[in-house]
N, C-alpha and C positions, 0 to 999 in steps of 0.2 A: 812557342814553347810547348814542348811535349811533356806530359806528366805520365809517368808509369802507373800501372795498377798497383804497384808497391806503394807508391807515394799516396794514391788514393786511399788504400787500406790504412796506412799509417795515420793519415789525416782523420778518417772516420773513426778509427779506434781511439785517437786523441780527443775525439768529441764525445766519447763515452758510449759508442755503439757496440753491441755484442758481435761476436764473430757471425752468428747466423744473420744478424740484421745487415751486416757488411756484405755477406754472401748474397742475400736477396737484393740489396741495393745495386751491386755490380751486375747481377743478372738482369734486373729490370732496365738499368741504364745502358749497359753495354752489350748485353746478350751473352756474357761469359759465365761459364761454370767455374766456381772456385770453392773448394772444399772448406768446411769451417776449420778443419785441422790446419790447413795451409794458411788460412786467414789469421788464425791464432799465432802461428809460427811467424809470419811476416810482421805482426805487431810487436814482436820482441826485439826487432831490429833497432 
């Protein structure tokens, strides 16, 4: 099963993480750069 970054962001946001915390987590775990603004927008989905 493949989980997209969007699914990860929504899951982390649902656990109460801030956009900055999610950004840091994705960078540390996967080496991807995601802006806090994009993270916040994806959490609205």
